Biopython code that builds the backbone (N, CA, C, O; Angstrom):
import numpy as np
from Bio.PDB.StructureBuilder import StructureBuilder

atoms = [
    (1, "MET", "N", (121.901, 94.133, 88.084)),
    (1, "MET", "CA", (121.068, 95.140, 87.207)),
    (1, "MET", "C", (120.119, 94.294, 86.511)),
    (1, "MET", "O", (120.579, 93.255, 86.038)),
    (2, "GLU", "N", (118.760, 94.558, 86.339)),
    (2, "GLU", "CA", (117.598, 93.965, 86.048)),
    (2, "GLU", "C", (116.738, 94.912, 85.112)),
    (2, "GLU", "O", (116.335, 96.042, 85.388)),
    (3, "GLN", "N", (116.569, 94.272, 84.070)),
    (3, "GLN", "CA", (115.701, 95.253, 82.902)),
    (3, "GLN", "C", (114.241, 95.218, 83.560)),
    (3, "GLN", "O", (113.758, 94.190, 84.034)),
    (4, "MET", "N", (113.601, 96.448, 83.535)),
    (4, "MET", "CA", (112.322, 96.648, 83.813)),
    (4, "MET", "C", (111.371, 96.037, 82.914)),
    (4, "MET", "O", (111.481, 96.143, 81.692)),
    (5, "GLN", "N", (110.472, 95.422, 83.463)),
    (5, "GLN", "CA", (109.301, 94.546, 82.805)),
    (5, "GLN", "C", (108.191, 95.432, 82.036)),
    (5, "GLN", "O", (108.164, 96.615, 82.373)),
    (6, "GLY", "N", (107.466, 95.104, 81.256)),
    (6, "GLY", "CA", (106.337, 95.963, 80.497)),
    (6, "GLY", "C", (105.483, 96.868, 81.417)),
    (6, "GLY", "O", (105.400, 98.054, 81.100)),
    (7, "LEU", "N", (104.906, 96.476, 82.410)),
    (7, "LEU", "CA", (103.988, 97.092, 83.260)),
    (7, "LEU", "C", (104.549, 98.187, 84.005)),
    (7, "LEU", "O", (103.991, 99.284, 84.022)),
    (8, "ASP", "N", (105.673, 97.946, 84.653)),
    (8, "ASP", "CA", (106.524, 98.851, 85.247)),
    (8, "ASP", "C", (106.818, 99.846, 84.208)),
    (8, "ASP", "O", (106.446, 100.987, 84.482)),
    (9, "ALA", "N", (107.530, 99.637, 82.825)),
    (9, "ALA", "CA", (108.067, 100.536, 82.117)),
    (9, "ALA", "C", (106.652, 101.423, 81.520)),
    (9, "ALA", "O", (106.789, 102.602, 81.194)),
    (10, "ALA", "N", (105.479, 100.823, 81.432)),
    (10, "ALA", "CA", (104.474, 101.638, 81.082)),
    (10, "ALA", "C", (104.131, 102.734, 82.053)),
    (10, "ALA", "O", (103.851, 103.881, 81.705)),
    (11, "PHE", "N", (104.168, 102.337, 83.197)),
    (11, "PHE", "CA", (103.770, 103.312, 84.292)),
    (11, "PHE", "C", (104.720, 104.458, 84.234)),
    (11, "PHE", "O", (104.317, 105.596, 84.474)),
    (12, "VAL", "N", (106.215, 104.164, 83.866)),
    (12, "VAL", "CA", (107.151, 105.201, 83.825)),
    (12, "VAL", "C", (106.937, 106.014, 82.639)),
    (12, "VAL", "O", (107.180, 107.218, 82.717)),
    (13, "ALA", "N", (106.463, 105.453, 81.425)),
    (13, "ALA", "CA", (106.243, 106.042, 80.276)),
    (13, "ALA", "C", (105.183, 107.009, 80.607)),
    (13, "ALA", "O", (105.313, 108.124, 80.102)),
    (14, "LEU", "N", (104.094, 106.785, 81.405)),
    (14, "LEU", "CA", (102.783, 107.477, 81.473)),
    (14, "LEU", "C", (102.999, 108.534, 82.462)),
    (14, "LEU", "O", (102.335, 109.570, 82.456)),
    (15, "GLU", "N", (103.882, 108.294, 83.277)),
    (15, "GLU", "CA", (104.185, 109.452, 84.290)),
    (15, "GLU", "C", (104.637, 110.741, 83.823)),
    (15, "GLU", "O", (105.595, 110.934, 83.075)),
    (16, "GLN", "N", (103.790, 111.694, 84.376)),
    (16, "GLN", "CA", (104.135, 113.304, 83.932)),
    (16, "GLN", "C", (103.913, 114.164, 85.164)),
    (16, "GLN", "O", (102.986, 113.995, 85.955)),
    (17, "PRO", "N", (104.820, 115.075, 85.253)),
    (17, "PRO", "CA", (104.754, 115.964, 86.361)),
    (17, "PRO", "C", (103.153, 116.518, 86.973)),
    (17, "PRO", "O", (102.823, 116.537, 88.159)),
    (18, "SER", "N", (102.516, 116.839, 86.079)),
    (18, "SER", "CA", (101.301, 117.164, 86.019)),
    (18, "SER", "C", (100.066, 116.057, 86.370)),
    (18, "SER", "O", (98.965, 116.309, 86.859)),
    (19, "SER", "N", (100.587, 114.823, 85.978)),
    (19, "SER", "CA", (99.640, 113.863, 86.186)),
    (19, "SER", "C", (100.334, 112.491, 86.617)),
    (19, "SER", "O", (100.582, 111.645, 85.758)),
    (20, "PRO", "N", (100.634, 112.290, 87.925)),
    (20, "PRO", "CA", (101.366, 111.251, 88.434)),
    (20, "PRO", "C", (100.604, 109.875, 88.071)),
    (20, "PRO", "O", (99.375, 109.865, 88.146)),
    (21, "VAL", "N", (101.220, 108.854, 87.727)),
    (21, "VAL", "CA", (100.402, 107.372, 87.731)),
    (21, "VAL", "C", (100.787, 106.554, 89.131)),
    (21, "VAL", "O", (100.362, 105.409, 89.284)),
    (22, "HIS", "N", (101.487, 107.100, 89.993)),
    (22, "HIS", "CA", (101.810, 106.223, 90.913)),
    (22, "HIS", "C", (100.688, 105.835, 91.838)),
    (22, "HIS", "O", (99.743, 106.624, 91.853)),
    (23, "ILE", "N", (100.604, 104.759, 92.625)),
    (23, "ILE", "CA", (99.661, 104.241, 93.445)),
    (23, "ILE", "C", (99.758, 104.712, 95.006)),
    (23, "ILE", "O", (100.790, 104.435, 95.617)),
    (24, "GLY", "N", (98.834, 105.332, 95.585)),
    (24, "GLY", "CA", (98.828, 105.411, 97.124)),
    (24, "GLY", "C", (97.577, 104.675, 97.695)),
    (24, "GLY", "O", (96.617, 104.159, 97.123)),
    (25, "SER", "N", (97.976, 104.823, 99.291)),
    (25, "SER", "CA", (96.985, 104.207, 100.077)),
    (25, "SER", "C", (97.174, 104.909, 101.371)),
    (25, "SER", "O", (98.235, 105.355, 101.808)),
    (26, "LEU", "N", (95.943, 104.947, 101.951)),
    (26, "LEU", "CA", (96.062, 105.547, 103.447)),
    (26, "LEU", "C", (95.643, 104.449, 104.222)),
    (26, "LEU", "O", (94.659, 103.769, 103.929)),
    (27, "LEU", "N", (96.549, 104.206, 105.461)),
    (27, "LEU", "CA", (96.121, 103.129, 106.227)),
    (27, "LEU", "C", (96.127, 103.985, 107.657)),
    (27, "LEU", "O", (96.793, 104.980, 107.943)),
    (28, "ILE", "N", (95.265, 103.336, 108.365)),
    (28, "ILE", "CA", (95.104, 103.747, 109.847)),
    (28, "ILE", "C", (95.144, 102.493, 110.953)),
    (28, "ILE", "O", (94.271, 101.627, 111.014)),
    (29, "TYR", "N", (96.313, 102.560, 111.810)),
    (29, "TYR", "CA", (96.568, 101.770, 112.803)),
    (29, "TYR", "C", (95.944, 102.203, 114.126)),
    (29, "TYR", "O", (95.576, 103.355, 114.352)),
    (30, "ASP", "N", (95.870, 101.345, 114.845)),
    (30, "ASP", "CA", (95.356, 101.404, 116.227)),
    (30, "ASP", "C", (96.709, 101.278, 117.186)),
    (30, "ASP", "O", (97.160, 100.170, 117.478)),
    (31, "PRO", "N", (97.225, 102.334, 117.581)),
    (31, "PRO", "CA", (98.439, 102.241, 118.626)),
    (31, "PRO", "C", (97.858, 101.318, 119.832)),
    (31, "PRO", "O", (98.698, 100.790, 120.560)),
    (32, "ALA", "N", (96.799, 101.138, 120.034)),
    (32, "ALA", "CA", (96.457, 100.251, 121.450)),
    (32, "ALA", "C", (96.819, 98.756, 120.811)),
    (32, "ALA", "O", (96.847, 97.962, 121.752)),
    (33, "THR", "N", (97.048, 98.223, 119.810)),
    (33, "THR", "CA", (97.553, 97.091, 119.478)),
    (33, "THR", "C", (98.860, 96.932, 119.365)),
    (33, "THR", "O", (99.282, 95.841, 118.981)),
    (34, "ALA", "N", (99.750, 97.982, 119.674)),
    (34, "ALA", "CA", (101.200, 97.785, 119.726)),
    (34, "ALA", "C", (101.611, 97.710, 121.309)),
    (34, "ALA", "O", (100.923, 98.217, 122.195)),
    (35, "PRO", "N", (102.772, 97.039, 121.523)),
    (35, "PRO", "CA", (103.388, 96.741, 122.790)),
    (35, "PRO", "C", (103.415, 98.052, 123.520)),
    (35, "PRO", "O", (103.946, 98.937, 122.849)),
    (36, "GLY", "N", (102.946, 98.471, 124.838)),
    (36, "GLY", "CA", (102.833, 99.337, 125.360)),
    (36, "GLY", "C", (101.975, 100.624, 125.004)),
    (36, "GLY", "O", (102.040, 101.725, 125.551)),
    (37, "GLU", "N", (101.168, 100.230, 123.972)),
    (37, "GLU", "CA", (99.996, 100.984, 123.262)),
    (37, "GLU", "C", (100.694, 102.412, 122.756)),
    (37, "GLU", "O", (100.140, 103.511, 122.785)),
    (38, "PHE", "N", (101.886, 102.163, 122.340)),
    (38, "PHE", "CA", (102.567, 103.574, 121.806)),
    (38, "PHE", "C", (103.676, 102.938, 120.802)),
    (38, "PHE", "O", (104.355, 101.954, 121.095)),
    (39, "VAL", "N", (103.758, 103.640, 119.585)),
    (39, "VAL", "CA", (104.872, 103.435, 118.593)),
    (39, "VAL", "C", (105.535, 104.764, 118.353)),
    (39, "VAL", "O", (104.887, 105.807, 118.277)),
    (40, "ARG", "N", (106.766, 104.705, 118.244)),
    (40, "ARG", "CA", (107.624, 105.742, 118.026)),
    (40, "ARG", "C", (108.142, 105.529, 116.716)),
    (40, "ARG", "O", (108.295, 104.438, 116.166)),
    (41, "PHE", "N", (108.494, 107.077, 116.094)),
    (41, "PHE", "CA", (108.778, 106.902, 114.889)),
    (41, "PHE", "C", (110.060, 106.238, 114.422)),
    (41, "PHE", "O", (110.217, 105.805, 113.280)),
    (42, "LYS", "N", (111.051, 106.187, 115.483)),
    (42, "LYS", "CA", (112.185, 105.410, 115.500)),
    (42, "LYS", "C", (111.909, 104.082, 115.291)),
    (42, "LYS", "O", (112.538, 103.497, 114.409)),
    (43, "ASP", "N", (110.877, 103.348, 116.102)),
    (43, "ASP", "CA", (110.544, 101.954, 116.140)),
    (43, "ASP", "C", (110.150, 101.618, 114.732)),
    (43, "ASP", "O", (110.480, 100.498, 114.340)),
    (44, "ILE", "N", (109.395, 102.524, 113.778)),
    (44, "ILE", "CA", (108.834, 102.068, 112.581)),
    (44, "ILE", "C", (109.996, 102.166, 111.637)),
    (44, "ILE", "O", (110.038, 101.418, 110.660)),
    (45, "LEU", "N", (110.946, 103.049, 111.872)),
    (45, "LEU", "CA", (112.207, 103.029, 110.938)),
    (45, "LEU", "C", (112.978, 101.571, 111.421)),
    (45, "LEU", "O", (113.545, 100.939, 110.530)),
    (46, "SER", "N", (112.997, 101.188, 112.418)),
    (46, "SER", "CA", (113.849, 100.091, 112.805)),
    (46, "SER", "C", (113.260, 99.032, 112.330)),
    (46, "SER", "O", (113.938, 98.076, 111.951)),
    (47, "PHE", "N", (111.876, 99.023, 112.270)),
    (47, "PHE", "CA", (111.056, 97.507, 111.594)),
    (47, "PHE", "C", (111.288, 97.322, 110.266)),
    (47, "PHE", "O", (111.560, 96.236, 109.754)),
    (48, "ILE", "N", (111.152, 98.698, 109.514)),
    (48, "ILE", "CA", (111.322, 98.638, 108.025)),
    (48, "ILE", "C", (113.007, 98.319, 107.682)),
    (48, "ILE", "O", (113.430, 97.644, 106.743)),
    (49, "GLU", "N", (113.660, 98.886, 108.538)),
    (49, "GLU", "CA", (115.240, 98.687, 108.283)),
    (49, "GLU", "C", (115.553, 97.160, 108.319)),
    (49, "GLU", "O", (116.387, 96.617, 107.595)),
    (50, "ASP", "N", (114.764, 96.522, 109.273)),
    (50, "ASP", "CA", (115.409, 95.029, 109.581)),
    (50, "ASP", "C", (114.723, 94.306, 108.511)),
    (50, "ASP", "O", (115.221, 93.202, 108.292)),
    (51, "ARG", "N", (113.668, 94.633, 107.744)),
    (51, "ARG", "CA", (113.079, 94.252, 106.644)),
    (51, "ARG", "C", (113.566, 94.251, 105.208)),
    (51, "ARG", "O", (113.348, 93.475, 104.277)),
    (52, "LEU", "N", (114.183, 95.189, 105.296)),
    (52, "LEU", "CA", (114.590, 95.652, 103.872)),
    (52, "LEU", "C", (115.470, 94.697, 102.992)),
    (52, "LEU", "O", (115.529, 94.862, 101.774)),
    (53, "GLN", "N", (116.138, 93.719, 103.617)),
    (53, "GLN", "CA", (116.856, 92.609, 102.958)),
    (53, "GLN", "C", (115.967, 91.612, 102.372)),
    (53, "GLN", "O", (116.396, 90.746, 101.609)),
    (54, "LEU", "N", (114.734, 91.710, 102.710)),
    (54, "LEU", "CA", (113.864, 90.515, 102.352)),
    (54, "LEU", "C", (113.079, 90.942, 101.105)),
    (54, "LEU", "O", (112.225, 90.155, 100.697)),
    (55, "SER", "N", (113.302, 92.291, 100.344)),
    (55, "SER", "CA", (113.059, 92.481, 99.300)),
    (55, "SER", "C", (114.150, 93.240, 98.431)),
    (55, "SER", "O", (114.374, 94.406, 98.754)),
    (56, "LYS", "N", (114.650, 92.856, 97.669)),
    (56, "LYS", "CA", (115.709, 93.496, 96.612)),
    (56, "LYS", "C", (115.091, 94.975, 96.084)),
    (56, "LYS", "O", (115.833, 95.957, 96.121)),
    (57, "THR", "N", (113.841, 95.089, 95.638)),
    (57, "THR", "CA", (113.318, 96.310, 95.011)),
    (57, "THR", "C", (113.378, 97.339, 95.874)),
    (57, "THR", "O", (113.736, 98.437, 95.448)),
    (58, "LEU", "N", (113.073, 97.182, 97.101)),
    (58, "LEU", "CA", (112.825, 98.558, 97.866)),
    (58, "LEU", "C", (114.345, 99.264, 97.941)),
    (58, "LEU", "O", (114.336, 100.320, 98.573)),
    (59, "ARG", "N", (115.498, 98.909, 97.466)),
    (59, "ARG", "CA", (116.627, 99.375, 97.384)),
    (59, "ARG", "C", (117.001, 99.947, 96.078)),
    (59, "ARG", "O", (117.956, 100.705, 95.909)),
    (60, "GLN", "N", (116.025, 99.455, 94.981)),
    (60, "GLN", "CA", (116.518, 99.664, 93.708)),
    (60, "GLN", "C", (115.923, 101.016, 93.089)),
    (60, "GLN", "O", (114.804, 101.449, 93.361)),
    (61, "LYS", "N", (116.749, 101.562, 92.298)),
    (61, "LYS", "CA", (116.372, 102.780, 91.225)),
    (61, "LYS", "C", (116.281, 102.516, 89.946)),
    (61, "LYS", "O", (116.891, 101.565, 89.457)),
    (62, "MET", "N", (115.658, 103.165, 89.370)),
    (62, "MET", "CA", (115.284, 103.263, 88.122)),
    (62, "MET", "C", (116.704, 104.097, 87.256)),
    (62, "MET", "O", (117.162, 105.185, 87.602)),
    (63, "VAL", "N", (117.202, 103.259, 86.087)),
    (63, "VAL", "CA", (117.940, 103.935, 85.237)),
    (63, "VAL", "C", (117.612, 103.940, 83.817)),
    (63, "VAL", "O", (117.582, 102.791, 83.375)),
    (64, "LYS", "N", (117.350, 104.864, 82.927)),
    (64, "LYS", "CA", (116.954, 104.757, 81.758)),
    (64, "LYS", "C", (117.912, 104.451, 80.823)),
    (64, "LYS", "O", (119.119, 104.607, 81.009)),
    (65, "VAL", "N", (117.356, 103.977, 79.723)),
    (65, "VAL", "CA", (118.546, 103.654, 78.591)),
    (65, "VAL", "C", (118.747, 105.083, 77.818)),
    (65, "VAL", "O", (117.793, 105.843, 77.651)),
    (66, "PRO", "N", (119.792, 105.320, 77.457)),
    (66, "PRO", "CA", (120.058, 106.528, 76.474)),
    (66, "PRO", "C", (119.024, 106.456, 75.258)),
    (66, "PRO", "O", (118.732, 105.415, 74.670)),
    (67, "PHE", "N", (118.553, 107.635, 74.994)),
    (67, "PHE", "CA", (117.641, 107.916, 73.947)),
    (67, "PHE", "C", (116.135, 107.202, 73.901)),
    (67, "PHE", "O", (115.271, 107.337, 73.035)),
    (68, "GLY", "N", (116.100, 106.320, 75.234)),
    (68, "GLY", "CA", (114.683, 105.899, 75.271)),
    (68, "GLY", "C", (114.441, 104.943, 74.433)),
    (68, "GLY", "O", (113.298, 104.812, 73.995)),
    (69, "ILE", "N", (115.626, 103.954, 73.984)),
    (69, "ILE", "CA", (115.338, 103.186, 72.816)),
    (69, "ILE", "C", (115.030, 101.542, 73.475)),
    (69, "ILE", "O", (114.858, 100.572, 72.737)),
    (70, "ASP", "N", (115.008, 101.479, 74.749)),
    (70, "ASP", "CA", (114.736, 100.212, 75.514)),
    (70, "ASP", "C", (114.017, 100.574, 76.911)),
    (70, "ASP", "O", (114.025, 101.691, 77.428)),
    (71, "TYR", "N", (113.435, 99.493, 77.390)),
    (71, "TYR", "CA", (112.948, 99.606, 78.672)),
    (71, "TYR", "C", (113.874, 99.961, 79.763)),
    (71, "TYR", "O", (114.936, 99.349, 79.646)),
    (72, "PRO", "N", (113.825, 100.802, 80.861)),
    (72, "PRO", "CA", (114.834, 101.349, 81.986)),
    (72, "PRO", "C", (115.211, 99.952, 82.621)),
    (72, "PRO", "O", (114.530, 98.928, 82.572)),
    (73, "TYR", "N", (116.305, 100.109, 83.161)),
    (73, "TYR", "CA", (116.760, 99.105, 84.249)),
    (73, "TYR", "C", (116.679, 99.517, 85.676)),
    (73, "TYR", "O", (116.672, 100.684, 86.069)),
    (74, "TRP", "N", (116.612, 98.357, 86.478)),
    (74, "TRP", "CA", (116.610, 98.441, 88.124)),
    (74, "TRP", "C", (118.076, 98.041, 88.665)),
    (74, "TRP", "O", (118.609, 96.933, 88.610)),
    (75, "VAL", "N", (118.528, 99.114, 89.145)),
    (75, "VAL", "CA", (120.054, 99.099, 89.554)),
    (75, "VAL", "C", (119.733, 99.367, 91.349)),
    (75, "VAL", "O", (118.693, 99.790, 91.856)),
    (76, "GLN", "N", (120.831, 99.016, 91.936)),
    (76, "GLN", "CA", (120.906, 98.996, 93.333)),
    (76, "GLN", "C", (121.195, 100.507, 93.641)),
    (76, "GLN", "O", (122.139, 101.030, 93.050)),
    (77, "ASP", "N", (120.405, 101.288, 94.579)),
    (77, "ASP", "CA", (120.920, 102.538, 94.696)),
    (77, "ASP", "C", (121.865, 102.585, 95.892)),
    (77, "ASP", "O", (121.475, 102.325, 97.030)),
    (78, "ILE", "N", (123.100, 102.919, 95.603)),
    (78, "ILE", "CA", (124.259, 102.549, 96.562)),
    (78, "ILE", "C", (124.260, 103.900, 97.619)),
    (78, "ILE", "O", (125.051, 104.040, 98.552)),
    (79, "ASP", "N", (123.113, 104.910, 97.217)),
    (79, "ASP", "CA", (123.154, 106.105, 98.210)),
    (79, "ASP", "C", (121.818, 106.107, 98.898)),
    (79, "ASP", "O", (121.227, 107.139, 99.215)),
    (80, "PHE", "N", (121.392, 104.921, 99.103)),
    (80, "PHE", "CA", (119.999, 104.611, 99.556)),
    (80, "PHE", "C", (119.812, 105.374, 101.165)),
    (80, "PHE", "O", (120.525, 105.229, 102.157)),
    (81, "ASP", "N", (118.783, 106.079, 101.013)),
    (81, "ASP", "CA", (118.428, 106.891, 102.605)),
    (81, "ASP", "C", (117.322, 106.117, 103.013)),
    (81, "ASP", "O", (116.541, 105.921, 102.083)),
    (82, "LEU", "N", (117.041, 105.691, 103.916)),
    (82, "LEU", "CA", (115.858, 105.057, 104.522)),
    (82, "LEU", "C", (114.961, 106.266, 105.030)),
    (82, "LEU", "O", (113.746, 106.257, 104.830)),
    (83, "GLU", "N", (115.607, 107.323, 105.704)),
    (83, "GLU", "CA", (114.794, 108.480, 106.307)),
    (83, "GLU", "C", (114.376, 109.404, 105.153)),
    (83, "GLU", "O", (113.461, 110.179, 105.430)),
    (84, "TYR", "N", (114.868, 109.463, 103.937)),
    (84, "TYR", "CA", (114.150, 109.908, 102.690)),
    (84, "TYR", "C", (112.898, 109.379, 102.542)),
    (84, "TYR", "O", (111.903, 110.099, 102.465)),
    (85, "HIS", "N", (112.849, 107.928, 102.485)),
    (85, "HIS", "CA", (111.514, 107.129, 102.127)),
    (85, "HIS", "C", (110.548, 107.195, 103.108)),
    (85, "HIS", "O", (109.394, 107.497, 102.807)),
    (86, "VAL", "N", (110.914, 106.921, 104.395)),
    (86, "VAL", "CA", (109.882, 107.082, 105.458)),
    (86, "VAL", "C", (109.839, 108.510, 106.231)),
    (86, "VAL", "O", (110.770, 108.940, 106.910)),
    (87, "ARG", "N", (108.843, 109.045, 106.056)),
    (87, "ARG", "CA", (108.826, 110.474, 106.684)),
    (87, "ARG", "C", (107.931, 110.411, 107.717)),
    (87, "ARG", "O", (107.118, 109.494, 107.835)),
    (88, "HIS", "N", (108.048, 111.455, 108.570)),
    (88, "HIS", "CA", (107.102, 111.959, 109.904)),
    (88, "HIS", "C", (106.526, 113.142, 109.619)),
    (88, "HIS", "O", (107.165, 114.139, 109.281)),
    (89, "VAL", "N", (105.438, 113.093, 109.727)),
    (89, "VAL", "CA", (104.537, 114.527, 109.668)),
    (89, "VAL", "C", (103.485, 114.538, 110.815)),
    (89, "VAL", "O", (103.030, 113.588, 111.451)),
    (90, "ALA", "N", (103.218, 115.892, 110.908)),
    (90, "ALA", "CA", (102.094, 115.947, 112.078)),
    (90, "ALA", "C", (101.014, 116.718, 111.390)),
    (90, "ALA", "O", (101.330, 117.243, 110.322)),
    (91, "LEU", "N", (99.708, 116.883, 111.854)),
    (91, "LEU", "CA", (98.719, 117.635, 111.579)),
    (91, "LEU", "C", (98.469, 118.570, 112.558)),
    (91, "LEU", "O", (98.472, 118.265, 113.751)),
    (92, "PRO", "N", (98.199, 119.972, 112.052)),
    (92, "PRO", "CA", (97.688, 120.919, 112.814)),
    (92, "PRO", "C", (96.533, 120.615, 113.548)),
    (92, "PRO", "O", (95.591, 119.992, 113.058)),
    (93, "LYS", "N", (96.571, 121.138, 115.012)),
    (93, "LYS", "CA", (95.458, 120.836, 115.650)),
    (93, "LYS", "C", (94.036, 121.218, 115.113)),
    (93, "LYS", "O", (94.099, 122.242, 114.433)),
    (94, "PRO", "N", (92.799, 120.710, 115.213)),
    (94, "PRO", "CA", (92.779, 119.530, 115.880)),
    (94, "PRO", "C", (93.176, 117.967, 115.392)),
    (94, "PRO", "O", (93.021, 116.970, 116.097)),
    (95, "GLY", "N", (93.722, 117.980, 114.030)),
    (95, "GLY", "CA", (93.888, 116.880, 113.418)),
    (95, "GLY", "C", (92.757, 116.133, 113.130)),
    (95, "GLY", "O", (92.737, 114.977, 113.552)),
    (96, "ASP", "N", (91.867, 116.524, 112.538)),
    (96, "ASP", "CA", (90.560, 115.856, 112.202)),
    (96, "ASP", "C", (90.660, 115.018, 110.836)),
    (96, "ASP", "O", (91.666, 115.117, 110.133)),
    (97, "TRP", "N", (89.636, 114.231, 110.501)),
    (97, "TRP", "CA", (89.396, 113.387, 109.443)),
    (97, "TRP", "C", (89.710, 114.340, 108.014)),
    (97, "TRP", "O", (90.327, 113.865, 107.062)),
    (98, "ARG", "N", (89.253, 115.562, 108.031)),
    (98, "ARG", "CA", (89.352, 116.529, 106.880)),
    (98, "ARG", "C", (90.766, 116.928, 106.577)),
    (98, "ARG", "O", (91.160, 117.176, 105.437)),
    (99, "GLN", "N", (91.529, 116.977, 107.683)),
    (99, "GLN", "CA", (92.864, 117.718, 107.557)),
    (99, "GLN", "C", (93.852, 116.387, 107.121)),
    (99, "GLN", "O", (94.903, 116.545, 106.501)),
    (100, "LEU", "N", (93.360, 115.120, 107.530)),
    (100, "LEU", "CA", (94.013, 114.164, 107.236)),
    (100, "LEU", "C", (93.890, 113.889, 105.757)),
    (100, "LEU", "O", (94.902, 113.754, 105.068)),
    (101, "CYS", "N", (92.658, 113.802, 105.247)),
    (101, "CYS", "CA", (92.465, 113.762, 103.817)),
    (101, "CYS", "C", (93.008, 114.799, 103.035)),
    (101, "CYS", "O", (93.416, 114.432, 101.933)),
    (102, "ILE", "N", (93.138, 116.116, 103.331)),
    (102, "ILE", "CA", (93.925, 117.095, 102.707)),
    (102, "ILE", "C", (95.508, 116.751, 102.646)),
    (102, "ILE", "O", (96.161, 116.874, 101.610)),
    (103, "LEU", "N", (96.017, 116.331, 103.807)),
    (103, "LEU", "CA", (97.501, 115.674, 103.567)),
    (103, "LEU", "C", (97.710, 114.856, 102.863)),
    (103, "LEU", "O", (98.717, 114.909, 102.156)),
    (104, "ALA", "N", (96.711, 113.652, 102.790)),
    (104, "ALA", "CA", (97.139, 112.754, 101.931)),
    (104, "ALA", "C", (96.904, 112.907, 100.456)),
    (104, "ALA", "O", (97.486, 112.164, 99.666)),
    (105, "ALA", "N", (96.063, 113.856, 100.048)),
    (105, "ALA", "CA", (95.743, 114.114, 98.736)),
    (105, "ALA", "C", (97.165, 114.805, 98.114)),
    (105, "ALA", "O", (97.727, 114.476, 97.070)),
    (106, "ARG", "N", (97.620, 115.974, 99.173)),
    (106, "ARG", "CA", (98.758, 116.710, 98.909)),
    (106, "ARG", "C", (100.043, 115.670, 98.505)),
    (106, "ARG", "O", (100.727, 115.835, 97.495)),
    (107, "ILE", "N", (100.228, 114.640, 99.418)),
    (107, "ILE", "CA", (101.349, 113.624, 99.341)),
    (107, "ILE", "C", (100.948, 112.888, 98.035)),
    (107, "ILE", "O", (101.742, 112.626, 97.132)),
    (108, "PHE", "N", (99.760, 112.613, 98.037)),
    (108, "PHE", "CA", (99.548, 111.356, 96.599)),
    (108, "PHE", "C", (99.738, 112.291, 95.165)),
    (108, "PHE", "O", (100.006, 111.756, 94.089)),
    (109, "ALA", "N", (99.558, 113.747, 95.323)),
    (109, "ALA", "CA", (99.593, 114.592, 94.199)),
    (109, "ALA", "C", (101.153, 114.797, 93.664)),
    (109, "ALA", "O", (101.426, 115.044, 92.489)),
    (110, "ARG", "N", (102.054, 114.664, 94.648)),
    (110, "ARG", "CA", (103.505, 114.869, 94.330)),
    (110, "ARG", "C", (104.014, 113.519, 93.518)),
    (110, "ARG", "O", (103.842, 112.342, 93.833)),
    (111, "PRO", "N", (104.682, 114.064, 92.395)),
    (111, "PRO", "CA", (105.405, 112.733, 91.770)),
    (111, "PRO", "C", (106.535, 112.371, 92.661)),
    (111, "PRO", "O", (107.113, 112.981, 93.561)),
    (112, "LEU", "N", (106.671, 111.208, 92.146)),
    (112, "LEU", "CA", (108.014, 110.592, 93.140)),
    (112, "LEU", "C", (108.959, 110.793, 92.335)),
    (112, "LEU", "O", (108.837, 111.014, 91.130)),
    (113, "ASP", "N", (110.099, 110.718, 93.041)),
    (113, "ASP", "CA", (111.367, 111.205, 92.511)),
    (113, "ASP", "C", (112.345, 109.915, 91.890)),
    (113, "ASP", "O", (113.090, 109.188, 92.547)),
    (114, "LEU", "N", (112.137, 109.889, 90.697)),
    (114, "LEU", "CA", (112.566, 108.738, 89.986)),
    (114, "LEU", "C", (113.828, 108.472, 90.003)),
    (114, "LEU", "O", (114.152, 107.341, 89.642)),
    (115, "SER", "N", (114.810, 109.358, 90.393)),
    (115, "SER", "CA", (116.178, 109.148, 90.594)),
    (115, "SER", "C", (116.567, 108.324, 92.078)),
    (115, "SER", "O", (117.694, 108.097, 92.518)),
    (116, "ARG", "N", (115.401, 108.009, 92.606)),
    (116, "ARG", "CA", (115.641, 107.336, 93.757)),
    (116, "ARG", "C", (114.686, 105.885, 93.792)),
    (116, "ARG", "O", (113.820, 105.644, 92.951)),
    (117, "PRO", "N", (115.017, 105.021, 94.892)),
    (117, "PRO", "CA", (113.811, 104.006, 94.583)),
    (117, "PRO", "C", (112.294, 104.381, 94.678)),
    (117, "PRO", "O", (111.966, 104.840, 95.772)),
    (118, "PRO", "N", (111.525, 104.295, 93.943)),
    (118, "PRO", "CA", (110.102, 104.814, 93.640)),
    (118, "PRO", "C", (109.048, 104.365, 94.795)),
    (118, "PRO", "O", (108.042, 103.701, 94.545)),
    (119, "TRP", "N", (109.428, 104.837, 96.155)),
    (119, "TRP", "CA", (108.438, 104.526, 96.931)),
    (119, "TRP", "C", (108.758, 105.490, 98.329)),
    (119, "TRP", "O", (109.845, 105.936, 98.697)),
    (120, "GLU", "N", (107.355, 105.644, 98.986)),
    (120, "GLU", "CA", (107.722, 106.731, 100.065)),
    (120, "GLU", "C", (106.672, 106.096, 101.072)),
    (120, "GLU", "O", (105.669, 105.518, 100.653)),
    (121, "ILE", "N", (106.971, 106.241, 102.488)),
    (121, "ILE", "CA", (105.892, 105.823, 103.361)),
    (121, "ILE", "C", (105.865, 107.368, 104.265)),
    (121, "ILE", "O", (106.950, 107.843, 104.599)),
    (122, "THR", "N", (104.809, 107.963, 104.560)),
    (122, "THR", "CA", (104.538, 108.984, 105.504)),
    (122, "THR", "C", (103.772, 108.538, 106.851)),
    (122, "THR", "O", (102.608, 108.139, 106.829)),
    (123, "VAL", "N", (104.450, 108.634, 107.883)),
    (123, "VAL", "CA", (103.657, 108.362, 109.138)),
    (123, "VAL", "C", (103.400, 109.649, 109.881)),
    (123, "VAL", "O", (104.167, 110.608, 109.971)),
    (124, "ARG", "N", (101.991, 109.491, 110.485)),
    (124, "ARG", "CA", (101.580, 110.495, 111.386)),
    (124, "ARG", "C", (101.412, 109.936, 112.660)),
    (124, "ARG", "O", (100.817, 108.866, 112.787)),
    (125, "PRO", "N", (101.996, 110.712, 113.873)),
    (125, "PRO", "CA", (101.717, 110.017, 115.089)),
    (125, "PRO", "C", (100.352, 110.032, 115.474)),
    (125, "PRO", "O", (99.996, 109.464, 116.507)),
]
sb = StructureBuilder()
sb.init_structure("model")
sb.init_model(0)
sb.init_chain("A")
sb.init_seg("    ")
for serial, (resi, resn, name, xyz) in enumerate(atoms, 1):
    if name == "N":
        sb.init_residue(resn, " ", resi, " ")
    sb.init_atom(name, np.array(xyz, "f"), 0.0, 1.0, " ", f" {name:<3s}", serial, name[0])
structure = sb.get_structure()
């Protein structure tokens, strides 16, 4: 267990359901750079799972102090579920840039579930 530091605690304090404070990004990868020029969702899950031990924070969730009298704490999530954090979605045909931007905006607008480790990755084939 480790107490949350000032900047993280400020983000949590500012977070509201109607105005999330989390940070998102959209990354586009060229599958031609992958072995066999194809990447399966299962491969992405395996890649992330193999590296989870490199960062203790990816499996930590926040626990607030009663009555909010101090900064929250980071604790290990004993019920950690990788497939909750790494999600697979598809766009409707034709799957153009506009549809991708709309999907990204919808994902970024959702508040993170702060009862779980506060991160998500959404993968589109």
